[in-house]
N, C-alpha and C positions, 0 to 999 in steps of 0.2 A: 181754303179759308185764312178770310181777312179779320185784324183786330180791331178793334175799336179805340175808342178813347174810356170805354167803359169794358176794355181789359184788363185799366190795377186797379182795379174792384172789385173782379176776384179772388177767391183765396190763393195766396201762394203764386198769388202775380205782383212783383214789387213794384212802391206806385210812382218813381221814372220808367214806369213805364212804356204811360201814358203820353208821353214825352218823345219817344222812341219813335224817329224816322220806322226804324222793320217793325216799329203795329200799323204804317200803312201798308208795306210792302209781301209782295210772297214770299212766306215760310219756307217756301223749298230751296230759293236763290242763299239762305239762312244754314243750309243741310246739302249742299252737295254732294253728293256720290262720286267716290272715290276717281280720280281721277279727270272729277269736271270742276272747273273755274269756280273761285273762287267775289274772281273780282267784282261781280257790280254789291254784293252783301257789302264788302268793302269798300266799295265810295260809296254807299248806303251811311252803310257805319261814320268815313271820314265827314263826314258834315253833319253828323247827329249831336246833339248837346247834351248827353245823356253817357257818351261814350265810354268814359272817364266810369263811368260808376253800373253803365250795365257789365264792363273788365274785370269787374269790382267785385261784380256779383256771381261771376262766373268761377273768379278764385277763388273767393270765398266759396262757393257752393261747389267744386272739384266737378265744373262741365267738361265733361272729355269728348263731346258734339256740336257737330254747328260755331260758323261765326259766332263771336260774342266782346263788341268792346273794338269792332277789328282784328281781331283775331284768331288764324288758326286754328283743330286742337297742336299741332306742334310750338309751330308759333307760341305759344300757352306753355308749355310741357318749358320750350327756352328758359321763356321766364320764369321759371320756377325754377329752373333747374340754374339759373344763371339768380335767383334768389338767394337760393341754398348755400351757394360757391362764398355764396357773401357773409357767410354764418348768421348763426341764432341771436346774436349780436342787435340786431338791425330789426326790429318790431316790424319796417315800416318797408324792408329791402327788399317786397314784390313791386310793391308802390317805387323805392327808388330808385330800381331798376329800369323796372317800364317812362316813366316820364325821363331820364335819360336818352332813351332806345328814340323815342316819340323824338329828344330834341338834336337830335344827328347825326 
């Protein structure tokens, strides 16, 4: 199944999705089977202008499967755990932890 620019007009599809590189890619690359590589999806995400929006969507909607914003389920879980360790005083803690992880 290939998704085109009209995908963002469907109910439940975020506006940013029309600009997502994954919209023109094979969706199976973003949902690898256990033991399969996610490198293709991560390379696509690496050049995507809406990568941060995608990751924010996945974190905000509890997406537990697939590659979102260039991160696997395990990487998103680690990101949430690191943010939780920072404590509830920082409302943007997940975003702050993510920015630091990308910086270096």
